[in-house]
N, C-alpha and C positions, 0 to 999 in steps of 0.2 A: 708879245714877245717871247719869243723861247729861245734859251740857251743851247748849244748844242756841242756836244764833244764826241768824237769817236775815237773808239778804244779797242781793244785787240780782241773785244767779247763783242763788239756793236756799238750802237748809238746809244748818248744817254740826252735826255731833252729834258731842261728844268723851264719849267714857266715862271712868267715872272709874280705871278700872285704868288708863287711858293716862295720865292726871294722876298716879296714884298713880306708876307707872313711871317718870314723867320727874321728879318729885319727887325719887325714891330714888335715882335717879343724881346729881342736884342735890345734894342731901344728904350722899351719900358722900364729894365734893369739898370739903364744907367742912372748915374746919380744928376740930379737936378732936371731929370724930364717927370714930369705930372704924367704926359701921356699923349697919345695923337690925337690930332685936332680935324677937324672937317668944316667945311666952310658952307653955309645952307645959301643957294643959289637964288630961293627963293627972297630971304631976308636980309642975306649978308651975314648972320651971326655967327660966331664961331661957337663950336660944340665938343664937347671931350667926347672921344670914341670907347666903346667896352673893350673891353679884351678880345673878344671875339671877331673885332670886325677893325682892328688894327692896321691891314694892309689899306684900307679907304684913305689914310692920313700919309700913303707912301706912293711916289711917284717911281717906277723902278724902268730904266731903259737895258737893254740888253742888244749892242751891237757886238758883232765878232768876237764872242764870247768876255767881253768887256761890260761891267755895270755898273751904270751911274744911277745913282739914289737921292730922292731927294723927301727929305722929311718936312712934314707940317705937325709942329708940336707946340705943346704947352708947357713952361718951363716953370720951376718952384721963385716964391718970392724971394730974393735977397740972395741969390745965388749969381756968382759971375756969367753972363752968357757964353762968353768966350771960353769959361772954365768949361760949362756942359757941353759945348761946340767940341770940344777937344776931346773929353771920352768918350761921346757919343762918335764920332768919327774912328778912333781907334780900336774901341770894343767891336764897334759893327762892322768895321774893316777886316779885323784878324777874323772874326766869326763868319763873317758871311764868305769869305776867301776859303777859309778851312770846310764850310758846310758844302759850297758849291764846286770847288777847285777852278772859278773863274776869278779874273783880277777885278778888283771894285778902284774903277778910276775915279770916282768923284762923290763926294757924299755932301749934299746941302742939307742947310738946316733951317727952315722958315718959322721963324717964333711967331703963332698966331695969337698967343696971349701970355697970360703969368698969372698963377693961383698959387695962395698958401697952401702950406704941406701940413696935414689936419695930424 
């Protein structure tokens, strides 16, 4: 999916992969987020994604220049999931809206696992 904005100088198109990569980089900087997660279709196991493949743990939907995001995350053990979700929502919403110029309607967090902080 692509977000499109018409300006006085022409059209700006932003691919959903760009939004996912940027949102993922913002998310891993949030308090309590250990990283993005991917579920193996073969065996159903959850694995922590490396920093260069963060977009695979995020689903992005762009409709009429409104963004909806779903994060599949691994959170830190012992930290309130509500606190993590609030922090993620506030940080990602602000930074993605500033980056893209589009509104963020939904930010969903799917906790795929917990892990101790090293």
